Structure formats: structure tokens, C-alpha cells
DSSP file (Angstrom, degrees, kcal/mol; ACC not computed):
  #  RESIDUE AA STRUCTURE BP1 BP2  ACC     N-H-->O    O-->H-N    N-H-->O    O-->H-N    TCO  KAPPA ALPHA  PHI   PSI    X-CA   Y-CA   Z-CA
    1    1 A M              0   0    0      0, 0.0     2,-0.6     0, 0.0     0, 0.0   0.000 360.0 360.0 360.0 133.3    0.0    0.0    0.0
    2    2 A W        -     0   0    0      2,-0.0     2,-0.4     0, 0.0     0, 0.0  -0.769 360.0-170.8 -92.0 123.7    1.3    3.4   -1.0
    3    3 A L        -     0   0    0     -2,-0.6     2,-0.6     2,-0.0     0, 0.0  -0.943  13.9-143.4-114.5 135.1    1.2    6.1    1.7
    4    4 A R        -     0   0    0     -2,-0.4     2,-0.5     2,-0.0    -2,-0.0  -0.855  14.2-159.9 -98.8 124.4    1.9    9.6    0.9
    5    5 A Q        -     0   0    0     -2,-0.6     2,-0.3     0, 0.0    -2,-0.0  -0.874   6.7-145.6-105.7 135.4    3.7   11.5    3.7
    6    6 A E        -     0   0    0     -2,-0.5     5,-0.1     1,-0.1    -2,-0.0  -0.689  24.3-107.4 -96.6 151.2    3.7   15.3    3.8
    7    7 A R    >   -     0   0    0     -2,-0.3     3,-0.9     1,-0.1     4,-0.1  -0.537  26.9-127.2 -74.4 142.7    6.5   17.3    5.0
    8    8 A P  T 3  S+     0   0    0      0, 0.0     3,-0.5     0, 0.0    -1,-0.1   0.821 102.6  43.6 -64.6 -32.4    5.9   18.8    8.4
    9    9 A G  T 3  S+     0   0    0      1,-0.2    -2,-0.0     3,-0.0    -3,-0.0   0.500 105.7  61.2 -92.1  -3.2    6.7   22.5    7.5
   10   10 A R    <   +     0   0    0     -3,-0.9     2,-0.4     2,-0.1    -1,-0.2   0.136  64.5 129.3-114.5  20.2    4.8   22.7    4.2
   11   11 A T        -     0   0    0     -3,-0.5    -5,-0.0    -4,-0.1     0, 0.0  -0.625  37.5-165.4 -79.4 131.2    1.2   22.0    5.1
   12   12 A K        -     0   0    0     -2,-0.4     2,-0.1     2,-0.0    -2,-0.1  -0.909  26.6-108.4-113.0 141.6   -1.2   24.6    3.7
   13   13 A P        -     0   0    0      0, 0.0     6,-0.1     0, 0.0     5,-0.0  -0.458  21.5-148.0 -67.7 142.4   -4.7   24.9    4.9
   14   14 A R  S    S+     0   0    0     -2,-0.1     3,-0.0     4,-0.0    -2,-0.0   0.812  76.8  54.1 -82.0 -30.9   -7.2   23.8    2.2
   15   15 A R  S >  S-     0   0    0      1,-0.1     3,-1.5     0, 0.0     4,-0.2  -0.823  75.6-133.7-111.2 145.1  -10.0   26.1    3.0
   16   16 A P  G >  S+     0   0    0      0, 0.0     3,-0.7     0, 0.0    -1,-0.1   0.784 105.9  56.2 -65.9 -25.0   -9.9   30.0    3.3
   17   17 A W  G 3  S+     0   0    0      1,-0.2     4,-0.0     3,-0.0    75,-0.0   0.420  82.4  86.6 -87.4   3.7  -11.8   29.9    6.5
   18   18 A S  G <  S+     0   0    0     -3,-1.5    -1,-0.2     1,-0.1    73,-0.1   0.670  99.7  26.5 -78.3 -14.3   -9.4   27.7    8.3
   19   19 A R  S <  S-     0   0    0     -3,-0.7    -1,-0.1    -4,-0.2     3,-0.1  -0.992  94.1-100.2-142.5 149.5   -7.3   30.6    9.3
   20   20 A P        -     0   0    0      0, 0.0    73,-0.2     0, 0.0    72,-0.2  -0.275  42.3-101.3 -68.4 153.5   -8.2   34.3    9.9
   21   21 A A        -     0   0    0     71,-1.4    73,-0.2    70,-0.4    -4,-0.0  -0.396  46.1 -96.6 -69.2 150.7   -7.5   36.9    7.2
   22   22 A S     >  -     0   0    0      1,-0.1     4,-2.5    -2,-0.1     5,-0.2  -0.328  29.1-118.8 -67.9 154.2   -4.5   39.0    7.8
   23   23 A L  H  > S+     0   0    0      1,-0.2     4,-2.7     2,-0.2     5,-0.3   0.867 111.5  53.8 -63.6 -37.9   -5.1   42.4    9.5
   24   24 A R  H  > S+     0   0    0      2,-0.2     4,-2.3     1,-0.2    -1,-0.2   0.935 112.4  42.3 -63.8 -46.9   -3.7   44.3    6.5
   25   25 A V  H  > S+     0   0    0      2,-0.2     4,-1.4     1,-0.2     5,-0.2   0.902 114.2  53.0 -66.5 -40.6   -6.0   42.6    4.0
   26   26 A D  H  X S+     0   0    0     -4,-2.5     4,-2.7     1,-0.2     3,-0.3   0.938 114.3  40.2 -61.2 -48.9   -8.9   42.9    6.4
   27   27 A L  H  X S+     0   0    0     -4,-2.7     4,-2.0     1,-0.2    -1,-0.2   0.835 109.3  60.7 -71.0 -31.8   -8.5   46.6    6.9
   28   28 A A  H  < S+     0   0    0     -4,-2.3    -1,-0.2    -5,-0.3    -2,-0.2   0.799 115.9  34.4 -65.7 -26.9   -7.8   47.2    3.2
   29   29 A L  H  X S+     0   0    0     -4,-1.4     4,-1.7    -3,-0.3     5,-0.2   0.831 116.5  54.1 -89.8 -39.0  -11.2   45.8    2.5
   30   30 A A  H  X S+     0   0    0     -4,-2.7     4,-2.3    -5,-0.2     5,-0.2   0.925 107.0  46.8 -66.1 -48.0  -13.1   47.1    5.5
   31   31 A I  H  X S+     0   0    0     -4,-2.0     4,-2.4     2,-0.2     5,-0.2   0.950 115.2  42.1 -67.6 -51.4  -12.3   50.8    5.3
   32   32 A P  H  > S+     0   0    0      0, 0.0     4,-2.7     0, 0.0    -1,-0.2   0.909 116.5  49.2 -63.8 -38.6  -13.0   51.4    1.5
   33   33 A L  H  X S+     0   0    0     -4,-1.7     4,-2.6     2,-0.2     5,-0.2   0.902 111.4  49.2 -66.8 -39.1  -16.1   49.3    1.6
   34   34 A F  H  X S+     0   0    0     -4,-2.3     4,-2.3    -5,-0.2     5,-0.2   0.933 114.3  45.3 -63.4 -45.5  -17.5   51.1    4.7
   35   35 A V  H  X S+     0   0    0     -4,-2.4     4,-2.5    -5,-0.2    -2,-0.2   0.913 114.6  49.0 -64.5 -42.6  -16.8   54.5    3.1
   36   36 A L  H  X S+     0   0    0     -4,-2.7     4,-2.1    -5,-0.2    -2,-0.2   0.928 113.9  44.0 -64.3 -46.6  -18.3   53.5   -0.2
   37   37 A E  H  X S+     0   0    0     -4,-2.6     4,-1.9     2,-0.2    -1,-0.2   0.885 115.4  48.0 -69.2 -38.0  -21.5   52.0    1.2
   38   38 A T  H  X S+     0   0    0     -4,-2.3     4,-2.3    -5,-0.2    -1,-0.2   0.904 111.7  50.2 -68.1 -40.6  -22.0   54.9    3.6
   39   39 A A  H  X S+     0   0    0     -4,-2.5     4,-2.9    -5,-0.2     5,-0.3   0.881 107.9  54.2 -63.9 -37.2  -21.4   57.4    0.8
   40   40 A W  H  X S+     0   0    0     -4,-2.1     4,-2.4     2,-0.2     5,-0.2   0.921 108.4  49.3 -62.0 -43.0  -23.9   55.6   -1.3
   41   41 A L  H  X S+     0   0    0     -4,-1.9     4,-1.9     2,-0.2    -2,-0.2   0.936 114.7  44.0 -60.6 -46.4  -26.5   55.9    1.4
   42   42 A V  H  X S+     0   0    0     -4,-2.3     4,-2.5     2,-0.2    -2,-0.2   0.930 115.8  46.1 -66.5 -46.3  -25.9   59.6    1.8
   43   43 A L  H  X>S+     0   0    0     -4,-2.9     4,-3.1     1,-0.2     5,-0.9   0.861 112.2  51.1 -67.5 -35.2  -25.8   60.4   -1.9
   44   44 A D  I  <>S+     0   0    0     -4,-2.4     5,-2.0    -5,-0.3     4,-0.4   0.874 111.5  48.4 -68.7 -35.6  -28.9   58.3   -2.5
   45   45 A W  I  <>S+     0   0    0     -4,-1.9     5,-1.8    -5,-0.2    -2,-0.2   0.914 119.0  39.4 -67.9 -42.0  -30.7   60.2    0.2
   46   46 A M  I  <>S+     0   0    0     -4,-2.5     5,-0.6     3,-0.2    -2,-0.2   0.963 134.1  17.4 -72.9 -52.3  -29.6   63.6   -1.2
   47   47 A F  I  X5S+     0   0    0     -4,-3.1     4,-0.5     3,-0.2     5,-0.3   0.871 127.9  46.0 -93.7 -40.2  -29.9   63.0   -4.9
   48   48 A G  I  4<S+     0   0    0     -5,-0.9     4,-0.5    -4,-0.4    -3,-0.2   0.963 131.9  16.1 -68.9 -51.7  -32.2   60.0   -5.2
   49   49 A L  I  ><S+     0   0    0     -5,-2.0     4,-2.6     2,-0.1     5,-0.2   0.905 126.4  52.4 -88.0 -47.6  -34.8   61.0   -2.7
   50   50 A G  I  ><S+     0   0    0     -5,-1.8     4,-2.2    -6,-0.3    -3,-0.2   0.906 112.9  42.5 -60.3 -46.4  -34.1   64.7   -2.3
   51   51 A L  H  X<S+     0   0    0     -5,-0.6     4,-2.5    -4,-0.5    -1,-0.2   0.838 113.3  53.3 -72.0 -32.0  -34.2   65.7   -5.9
   52   52 A E  H  > S+     0   0    0     -4,-0.5     4,-1.3    -5,-0.3    -2,-0.2   0.912 110.9  46.3 -66.9 -41.3  -37.2   63.5   -6.6
   53   53 A V  H  X>S+     0   0    0     -4,-2.6     4,-0.6     2,-0.2     5,-0.6   0.905 113.6  49.5 -66.0 -40.3  -39.2   65.2   -3.8
   54   54 A W  H ><5S+     0   0    0     -4,-2.2     3,-0.9    -5,-0.2    -2,-0.2   0.905 111.2  49.1 -63.5 -41.0  -38.0   68.5   -5.1
   55   55 A A  H 3<5S+     0   0    0     -4,-2.5    -1,-0.2     1,-0.2    -2,-0.2   0.734  98.4  68.7 -71.7 -21.7  -39.1   67.6   -8.7
   56   56 A A  H ><5S-     0   0    0     -4,-1.3     3,-1.7    -5,-0.1    -1,-0.2   0.758  88.2-153.3 -68.5 -23.3  -42.5   66.5   -7.4
   57   57 A Q  T <<5 -     0   0    0     -3,-0.9    -3,-0.1    -4,-0.6     3,-0.1   0.865  69.5 -44.6  50.7  45.1  -43.4   70.1   -6.6
   58   58 A G  T 3 <S+     0   0    0     -5,-0.6     2,-0.7     1,-0.3    -1,-0.3   0.361  95.6 141.1  88.5  -5.6  -45.8   69.1   -3.9
   59   59 A R    <>  -     0   0    0     -3,-1.7     4,-2.0     1,-0.2     3,-0.4  -0.616  41.0-154.8 -74.0 114.4  -47.6   66.3   -5.7
   60   60 A Q  H  > S+     0   0    0     -2,-0.7     4,-2.6     1,-0.2     5,-0.2   0.820  87.9  57.7 -64.1 -33.7  -48.1   63.8   -2.9
   61   61 A D  H  > S+     0   0    0      1,-0.2     4,-1.9     2,-0.2    -1,-0.2   0.896 109.9  44.3 -65.9 -38.0  -48.3   60.8   -5.2
   62   62 A R  H  > S+     0   0    0     -3,-0.4     4,-2.2     2,-0.2    -2,-0.2   0.856 112.4  52.2 -73.3 -34.9  -44.9   61.5   -6.7
   63   63 A V  H  X S+     0   0    0     -4,-2.0     4,-2.3     2,-0.2    -2,-0.2   0.917 111.1  47.9 -64.4 -42.7  -43.4   62.2   -3.3
   64   64 A D  H  X S+     0   0    0     -4,-2.6     4,-2.4     1,-0.2    -2,-0.2   0.890 110.7  51.0 -64.6 -39.4  -44.8   58.9   -2.0
   65   65 A A  H  X S+     0   0    0     -4,-1.9     4,-2.3     2,-0.2    -1,-0.2   0.896 110.7  49.0 -65.5 -39.2  -43.4   57.1   -5.1
   66   66 A A  H  X S+     0   0    0     -4,-2.2     4,-2.3     2,-0.2    -2,-0.2   0.908 111.7  48.8 -66.1 -41.3  -40.0   58.6   -4.5
   67   67 A A  H  X S+     0   0    0     -4,-2.3     4,-2.3     2,-0.2    -2,-0.2   0.895 112.0  49.3 -65.4 -39.2  -40.0   57.6   -0.8
   68   68 A L  H  X S+     0   0    0     -4,-2.4     4,-2.0     2,-0.2    -2,-0.2   0.903 111.2  48.8 -66.5 -41.2  -41.1   54.1   -1.7
   69   69 A A  H  X S+     0   0    0     -4,-2.3     4,-2.1     2,-0.2    -2,-0.2   0.898 111.2  50.8 -64.7 -39.8  -38.3   53.8   -4.4
   70   70 A H  H  X S+     0   0    0     -4,-2.3     4,-2.4     1,-0.2     5,-0.2   0.918 108.9  51.1 -63.9 -43.1  -35.7   55.1   -1.8
   71   71 A S  H  X S+     0   0    0     -4,-2.3     4,-2.2     1,-0.2    -1,-0.2   0.886 109.0  52.2 -61.2 -38.1  -36.9   52.5    0.7
   72   72 A G  H  X S+     0   0    0     -4,-2.0     4,-1.9     2,-0.2    -1,-0.2   0.911 110.0  47.4 -64.0 -42.5  -36.5   49.8   -1.9
   73   73 A R  H  X S+     0   0    0     -4,-2.1     4,-2.0     1,-0.2    -2,-0.2   0.897 112.8  48.6 -66.7 -39.3  -32.9   50.8   -2.7
   74   74 A V  H  X S+     0   0    0     -4,-2.4     4,-2.4     1,-0.2    -1,-0.2   0.870 108.7  54.2 -68.9 -35.2  -32.0   51.0    1.0
   75   75 A T  H  X S+     0   0    0     -4,-2.2     4,-2.4    -5,-0.2    -1,-0.2   0.900 107.0  51.1 -63.8 -40.0  -33.5   47.6    1.6
   76   76 A V  H  X S+     0   0    0     -4,-1.9     4,-2.5     1,-0.2    -2,-0.2   0.918 110.9  48.4 -62.2 -43.0  -31.4   46.1   -1.2
   77   77 A L  H  X S+     0   0    0     -4,-2.0     4,-2.7     2,-0.2    -2,-0.2   0.896 109.9  53.0 -63.9 -39.0  -28.3   47.7    0.5
   78   78 A L  H  X S+     0   0    0     -4,-2.4     4,-2.1     2,-0.2    -2,-0.2   0.930 111.3  44.9 -61.5 -46.1  -29.4   46.3    3.9
   79   79 A V  H  X S+     0   0    0     -4,-2.4     4,-2.4     2,-0.2    -2,-0.2   0.915 113.8  50.1 -64.9 -42.4  -29.7   42.8    2.5
   80   80 A A  H  X S+     0   0    0     -4,-2.5     4,-2.5     1,-0.2    -2,-0.2   0.899 110.4  50.0 -63.4 -40.0  -26.3   43.1    0.6
   81   81 A A  H  X S+     0   0    0     -4,-2.7     4,-2.0     2,-0.2    -1,-0.2   0.893 111.5  48.4 -66.3 -38.8  -24.6   44.3    3.7
   82   82 A L  H  X S+     0   0    0     -4,-2.1     4,-2.0     2,-0.2    -2,-0.2   0.888 111.7  49.2 -69.1 -37.9  -26.0   41.4    5.8
   83   83 A V  H  X S+     0   0    0     -4,-2.4     4,-2.4     2,-0.2    -2,-0.2   0.921 112.1  48.6 -64.9 -43.3  -24.9   38.9    3.1
   84   84 A M  H  X S+     0   0    0     -4,-2.5     4,-2.8     1,-0.2     5,-0.2   0.858 108.1  55.4 -65.6 -33.9  -21.4   40.4    3.0
   85   85 A T  H  X S+     0   0    0     -4,-2.0     4,-1.7     2,-0.2    -1,-0.2   0.925 109.4  46.6 -61.9 -43.7  -21.3   40.3    6.8
   86   86 A A  H  X S+     0   0    0     -4,-2.0     4,-2.0     2,-0.2    -2,-0.2   0.919 113.3  48.6 -64.4 -43.1  -22.0   36.6    6.7
   87   87 A L  H  X S+     0   0    0     -4,-2.4     4,-2.1     1,-0.2    -2,-0.2   0.919 112.4  47.1 -64.9 -43.0  -19.4   36.0    4.0
   88   88 A T  H  <>S+     0   0    0     -4,-2.8     5,-2.8     1,-0.2    -1,-0.2   0.805 109.4  55.6 -70.8 -25.6  -16.7   37.9    5.8
   89   89 A G  H ><5S+     0   0    0     -4,-1.7     3,-0.8    -5,-0.2    -1,-0.2   0.893 107.3  49.2 -67.9 -38.8  -17.6   36.1    9.0
   90   90 A V  H 3<5S+     0   0    0     -4,-2.0    -2,-0.2     1,-0.2    -1,-0.2   0.901 113.3  46.0 -65.1 -40.7  -17.0   32.8    7.1
   91   91 A F  T 3<5S-     0   0    0     -4,-2.1   -70,-0.4    -5,-0.1    -1,-0.2   0.383 112.9-123.4 -85.1   5.6  -13.7   34.0    5.8
   92   92 A R  T < 5 +     0   0    0     -3,-0.8   -71,-1.4     1,-0.2     2,-0.9   0.856  59.4 148.1  56.8  43.2  -12.8   35.3    9.3
   93   93 A A     >< -     0   0    0     -5,-2.8     4,-2.1     1,-0.2    -1,-0.2  -0.812  22.9-178.1-102.6  88.5  -12.2   38.9    8.3
   94   94 A R  H  > S+     0   0    0     -2,-0.9     4,-2.1     1,-0.2    -1,-0.2   0.846  72.9  47.6 -66.9 -39.3  -13.4   40.4   11.5
   95   95 A W  H  > S+     0   0    0      2,-0.2     4,-2.2     1,-0.2    -1,-0.2   0.847 111.9  50.9 -73.9 -31.8  -13.0   44.2   10.7
   96   96 A T  H  > S+     0   0    0      2,-0.2     4,-2.3     1,-0.2    -1,-0.2   0.890 110.6  50.1 -68.2 -38.7  -14.7   43.8    7.4
   97   97 A A  H  X S+     0   0    0     -4,-2.1     4,-2.2    -9,-0.2    -2,-0.2   0.909 110.8  49.1 -64.5 -41.4  -17.6   42.0    9.1
   98   98 A V  H  X S+     0   0    0     -4,-2.1     4,-2.2     2,-0.2    -2,-0.2   0.908 110.3  51.3 -64.0 -41.8  -17.8   44.8   11.7
   99   99 A A  H  X S+     0   0    0     -4,-2.2     4,-2.0     1,-0.2    -2,-0.2   0.917 112.0  45.8 -62.9 -43.5  -17.8   47.5    8.9
  100  100 A H  H  X S+     0   0    0     -4,-2.3     4,-2.3     1,-0.2    -1,-0.2   0.858 110.5  53.8 -68.5 -34.0  -20.7   45.7    7.1
  101  101 A L  H  X S+     0   0    0     -4,-2.2     4,-2.3     2,-0.2    -2,-0.2   0.892 108.0  50.4 -66.1 -38.4  -22.6   45.3   10.3
  102  102 A L  H  X S+     0   0    0     -4,-2.2     4,-2.4     2,-0.2    -2,-0.2   0.900 110.4  49.2 -64.8 -40.3  -22.3   49.0   10.9
  103  103 A V  H  X S+     0   0    0     -4,-2.0     4,-2.8     2,-0.2    -2,-0.2   0.897 110.0  51.8 -64.9 -39.4  -23.6   49.8    7.4
  104  104 A A  H  X S+     0   0    0     -4,-2.3     4,-2.4     2,-0.2    -2,-0.2   0.904 110.3  48.2 -63.9 -40.5  -26.5   47.3    8.0
  105  105 A L  H  X S+     0   0    0     -4,-2.3     4,-2.1     2,-0.2    -2,-0.2   0.902 112.1  49.6 -65.2 -39.9  -27.4   49.1   11.3
  106  106 A L  H  X S+     0   0    0     -4,-2.4     4,-2.2     2,-0.2    -2,-0.2   0.917 111.8  47.7 -64.0 -43.9  -27.2   52.5    9.5
  107  107 A A  H  X S+     0   0    0     -4,-2.8     4,-2.3     2,-0.2    -2,-0.2   0.889 110.9  51.9 -65.2 -39.2  -29.4   51.2    6.7
  108  108 A G  H  X S+     0   0    0     -4,-2.4     4,-2.2     2,-0.2    -1,-0.2   0.888 109.2  50.5 -63.1 -38.5  -31.9   49.8    9.2
  109  109 A G  H  X S+     0   0    0     -4,-2.1     4,-2.5     2,-0.2    -2,-0.2   0.893 108.9  51.2 -65.3 -39.8  -31.9   53.2   10.9
  110  110 A V  H  X S+     0   0    0     -4,-2.2     4,-2.3     2,-0.2    -2,-0.2   0.913 111.6  47.6 -63.3 -42.2  -32.6   55.0    7.6
  111  111 A L  H  X S+     0   0    0     -4,-2.3     4,-2.2     2,-0.2    -2,-0.2   0.892 111.6  50.7 -64.8 -38.9  -35.5   52.6    7.0
  112  112 A M  H  X S+     0   0    0     -4,-2.2     4,-2.2     2,-0.2    -2,-0.2   0.911 111.4  47.2 -65.7 -42.7  -36.9   53.1   10.5
  113  113 A I  H  X S+     0   0    0     -4,-2.5     4,-2.5     2,-0.2    -2,-0.2   0.906 111.8  51.2 -65.7 -41.4  -36.7   56.9   10.1
  114  114 A G  H  X S+     0   0    0     -4,-2.3     4,-2.1     1,-0.2    -2,-0.2   0.895 110.5  48.5 -61.8 -40.9  -38.4   56.7    6.7
  115  115 A Q  H  X S+     0   0    0     -4,-2.2     4,-2.4     2,-0.2    -1,-0.2   0.894 110.8  51.1 -66.0 -39.9  -41.2   54.5    8.1
  116  116 A H  H  X S+     0   0    0     -4,-2.2     4,-2.2     2,-0.2    -2,-0.2   0.916 110.9  47.8 -64.1 -43.3  -41.7   56.9   11.1
  117  117 A E  H  X S+     0   0    0     -4,-2.5     4,-2.3     2,-0.2    -1,-0.2   0.890 110.8  52.6 -63.8 -38.9  -42.0   59.9    8.7
  118  118 A W  H  X S+     0   0    0     -4,-2.1     4,-1.4     1,-0.2    -2,-0.2   0.933 110.6  46.4 -62.0 -46.3  -44.4   58.0    6.5
  119  119 A E  H  < S+     0   0    0     -4,-2.4    -1,-0.2     1,-0.2    -2,-0.2   0.869 113.1  50.0 -66.7 -35.5  -46.7   57.2    9.5
  120  120 A R  H >< S+     0   0    0     -4,-2.2     3,-0.6     1,-0.2    -1,-0.2   0.890 114.9  42.6 -68.3 -38.6  -46.5   60.8   10.7
  121  121 A S  H 3< S+     0   0    0     -4,-2.3    -1,-0.2     1,-0.2    -2,-0.2   0.649 115.1  49.0 -84.8 -14.3  -47.4   62.2    7.4
  122  122 A H  T 3< S+     0   0    0     -4,-1.4    -1,-0.2    -5,-0.2    -2,-0.1   0.037  72.9 131.1-114.7  26.3  -50.2   59.7    6.5
  123  123 A T    <   -     0   0    0     -3,-0.6     3,-0.1     1,-0.1    -3,-0.0  -0.668  62.2-117.5 -77.6 128.5  -52.2   59.8    9.7
  124  124 A P    >   -     0   0    0      0, 0.0     3,-1.4     0, 0.0    -1,-0.1  -0.358  36.2 -98.7 -64.4 145.9  -55.9   60.2    8.8
  125  125 A P  T 3  S+     0   0    0      0, 0.0     3,-0.1     0, 0.0    -3,-0.0  -0.375 105.8  25.2 -66.5 143.2  -57.5   63.4   10.2
  126  126 A G  T 3  S+     0   0    0      1,-0.3     2,-0.7    -3,-0.1    -3,-0.0   0.390  83.9 129.8  87.2  -3.0  -59.4   63.0   13.4
  127  127 A C    <   +     0   0    0     -3,-1.4    -1,-0.3     1,-0.2     3,-0.1  -0.763  21.4 162.7 -88.4 116.6  -57.5   59.9   14.6
  128  128 A V        +     0   0    0     -2,-0.7     2,-0.3     1,-0.2    -1,-0.2   0.837  59.4  25.2-102.9 -43.1  -56.4   60.4   18.2
  129  129 A R    >   -     0   0    0      1,-0.1     3,-1.0     0, 0.0     5,-0.4  -0.859  68.6-126.0-125.3 159.5  -55.6   57.0   19.5
  130  130 A H  G >  S+     0   0    0     -2,-0.3     3,-1.2     1,-0.2     4,-0.2   0.778 106.6  63.9 -73.3 -25.9  -54.6   53.7   18.0
  131  131 A A  G 3  S+     0   0    0      1,-0.2    -1,-0.2     2,-0.1     0, 0.0   0.562  83.2  79.0 -76.0  -6.6  -57.4   51.8   19.6
  132  132 A A  G <  S-     0   0    0     -3,-1.0    -1,-0.2     1,-0.0    -2,-0.1   0.537  96.5-133.3 -78.5  -4.9  -59.9   53.8   17.7
  133  133 A N    <         0   0    0     -3,-1.2    -2,-0.1     1,-0.1    -3,-0.1   0.914 360.0 360.0  54.0  49.4  -59.3   51.7   14.6
  134  134 A C              0   0    0     -5,-0.4    -1,-0.1    -4,-0.2    -7,-0.1   0.436 360.0 360.0-109.5 360.0  -59.0   54.6   12.3
């Protein structure tokens, strides 16, 4: 029977998740991706939502459509950030995972604020309490 013996000093891990990513590579990915995703959120809020609301010139249906489209784009970013968090967790790149988790929290906060503004602006007149079923 033929047995293959490996040299003791030359064993390489077979899977990328078997050892943590180096700190340099981790930070080289974490910082630019965090800045890029955060800048996308800010620019989409300013230009995507802000200019659409400005162009609507007070027409509520167009303002609502712009807010809904913005929520959809932020939801896509939230899902992408969570998927990237899971992938970087598998590859043991801890700072990249933390950066994506922060972006996911930021996107969740943007969605929460948008939902709160929607509920405040679309309350039917005369509705005082939630138990009134109005």
C-alpha cells in the first residue's frame, strides 16, 4: 500500500476559513467598503430622494413614489450588507464584518426613520388613539 507522507513544515490549509485573514487585507477591504457604502446611502438620500421630492413640486403621489423607491434601494443595500457580513464572517475577516454590520445598522436606521416619517405624514385626520381603529 502506497502512503503519501507530507513534510511537516509545508502544510497549507485547504479552506480559506481555516485561518483568519491578515489584518492588512482585512482593513484594506473594510475601510474602503465602509466609506463606499456609507457614501452611497448619503448620496442616494440627497440626490435619489431629495431631488425626486423637489421635482415632485408638492404632488403627494410623486413624493410617495420617491419615498417608496428610496426605501426599496435602502432595503437592497441592507440585504447586501448582511450577506457580506455573513461571507466575511465565514472568511474570518473580523473588521470587514464589523464594517458591514455598521452599514447594515445604518441602513436599518434609515428605513426606520423613513417608516416613522411615513406614518406621521399619512395619519388620517381625526384619529387620536390607535385603539380607535382609524
